[in-house]
Structure formats: C-alpha cells, structure tokens
C-alpha positions as CSV (number, residue, x, y, z in Angstrom):
1,F,0.0,-0.2,0.1
2,I,1.8,3.1,-1.2
3,R,-0.2,6.6,-0.7
4,Q,0.9,9.9,-2.1
5,K,-0.7,13.3,-0.8
6,R,-2.1,15.8,-2.7
7,G,-2.1,19.2,-2.1
8,D,-5.8,19.4,-1.6
9,G,-5.4,17.1,1.7
10,G,-7.0,14.0,-0.1
11,E,-4.3,11.1,-0.8
12,N,-4.1,9.1,-4.2
13,Y,-3.2,5.6,-4.0
14,L,-0.5,4.2,-6.5
15,K,-0.2,1.5,-8.3
16,P,3.4,-0.4,-8.5
17,A,3.7,0.6,-12.1
18,D,2.9,4.4,-11.1
19,A,5.8,7.1,-11.2
20,G,6.9,8.0,-8.2
21,Y,5.9,4.4,-6.2
22,E,9.2,3.2,-6.0
23,G,10.7,6.6,-4.3
24,L,7.7,6.6,-1.9
25,L,8.5,3.2,-1.3
26,L,12.3,3.8,-0.5
27,Q,11.1,7.0,1.9
28,N,9.2,4.7,4.0
29,L,11.8,2.5,4.2
30,L,14.3,5.2,5.4
31,S,11.7,7.0,7.4
32,K,11.1,3.3,9.6
33,S,15.4,2.8,9.4
34,V,15.0,6.5,11.4
35,A,12.4,5.4,13.9
36,Y,14.2,2.0,14.7
37,A,17.5,4.2,14.8
38,S,16.0,6.5,17.3
39,V,15.0,3.6,19.3
40,S,17.9,1.2,19.2
41,G,20.7,3.4,18.2
42,N,20.9,1.0,14.8
43,G,20.0,2.1,12.0
44,F,20.6,2.9,7.9
45,R,23.4,5.0,7.6
46,E,23.9,5.8,3.9
47,E,22.0,8.9,2.7
48,M,20.0,7.8,-0.3
49,P,20.2,4.3,-1.5
50,E,19.4,2.9,-4.6
51,I,16.3,0.6,-4.9
52,N,14.9,-1.0,-7.5
53,L,11.8,-3.1,-7.3
54,V,10.7,-5.6,-10.2
55,P,7.2,-6.5,-10.0
56,R,6.7,-10.6,-10.9
57,G,3.5,-11.9,-12.3
58,K,0.2,-10.9,-12.0
59,I,-0.7,-7.7,-9.5
60,Y,-4.2,-8.3,-7.8
61,Q,-6.1,-5.3,-6.8
62,N,-7.6,-5.1,-3.2
63,G,-9.8,-2.6,-2.0
64,V,-10.2,-2.4,1.8
65,K,-13.0,-0.6,3.8
66,I,-12.1,1.3,7.1
67,K,-13.9,2.7,9.8
68,Q,-17.1,1.5,8.0
69,L,-20.5,2.7,9.0
70,T,-19.1,5.9,10.1
71,E,-18.5,9.5,8.6
72,K,-15.0,8.9,8.1
73,E,-15.7,5.5,6.0
74,T,-12.5,5.4,3.9
75,H,-12.3,3.1,0.8
76,M,-8.2,2.0,0.4
77,I,-6.9,0.4,-2.4
78,G,-3.8,-1.7,-2.2
79,Y,-2.0,-4.2,-4.4
80,M,-0.9,-7.9,-4.1
81,Y,2.0,-9.1,-5.6
82,E,5.7,-10.9,-5.9
83,F,8.2,-8.7,-6.6
84,A,12.3,-8.9,-6.6
85,L,13.5,-6.3,-4.5
86,T,17.2,-5.0,-5.0
87,A,18.1,-2.8,-2.0
88,P,20.7,-2.9,1.1
89,V,20.0,-5.6,3.7
90,E,19.3,-3.4,6.7
91,L,16.0,-1.6,4.4
92,Q,14.9,-4.9,3.2
93,E,14.9,-6.3,6.8
94,I,13.1,-3.3,8.1
95,G,10.3,-4.0,5.3
96,Y,10.4,-7.4,6.4
97,Y,9.7,-6.7,10.0
98,A,8.0,-3.8,10.0
99,G,6.3,-4.3,6.5
100,F,6.6,-2.3,2.7
101,G,4.7,0.7,2.2
102,H,2.3,2.9,4.2
103,L,-0.2,1.3,7.0
104,G,1.9,-1.7,8.3
105,S,0.0,-1.0,11.5
106,Q,-3.3,-1.5,9.4
107,G,-1.8,-4.8,8.4
108,F,-0.5,-3.4,5.2
109,G,2.7,-4.5,3.6
110,C,3.2,-7.9,5.1
111,V,5.4,-10.1,3.2
112,G,6.7,-13.4,2.5
113,V,10.0,-14.6,1.5
114,K,10.7,-17.1,-1.6
115,N,14.3,-17.5,-2.1
116,E,14.2,-17.7,-5.7
117,P,17.2,-16.6,-7.9
118,F,16.0,-13.5,-9.9
119,L,16.8,-14.0,-13.8
C-alpha cells in the first residue's frame, strides 16, 4: 500500500507501475529506519540508497474499507503481488519486519520470503 498526499489534503493510492511508487516506497523504508535508529541506536546510514523493485507475475488490486459505517469511512486500494527487490540488506530487513509501504500497523505491507534466484 503506497499513498501519495495531494495538495488539496486528499491522497492518491499508487499502483506498482505508477511513477513515484518506488521513490515513495524508499522514503517509507528510510523513515522506518530513522524511527528504528532513534530507539535502538542502529539504523541505516546511507543518505539515499539505490532501490529497484520489479513486480513479478500478476498484480492483484484489493480494496479495503476502514472505519466502516461511520462518517470517516474510507475505501483504500492496495495491491498484492510478488516482487524482486534490490536494496541494502538493512532496508530489506526493515521492510520484512515492519512492512513495505504505508499503514503497516493496519496490516498492509506484510510479506513472505521466496528464495528464488532472480533472472
């Protein structure tokens, strides 16, 4: 789940193929790294690492409603897909344990590991 804030206060929910998706994912991982470093004293030290996210196979769109039956009901759109990620190990570990993308505390961004060589 990757969201981009708009100037009018709303949000755009980005698809993996959208421009800016990778950059927002990287920013999110770096933010989580800073939060982890403030608690543990260990964190990612590089300014702006390179990251490469390659979706593999079919991408499934999944809509979720939160705060149902209230005035603040929101319909959020996320995507489920397999991917290959090239990034520093520290950022991959943060993504694995804290989730990739936004709203990990709501259950978004969970991953499993499939050890296959990337072709």
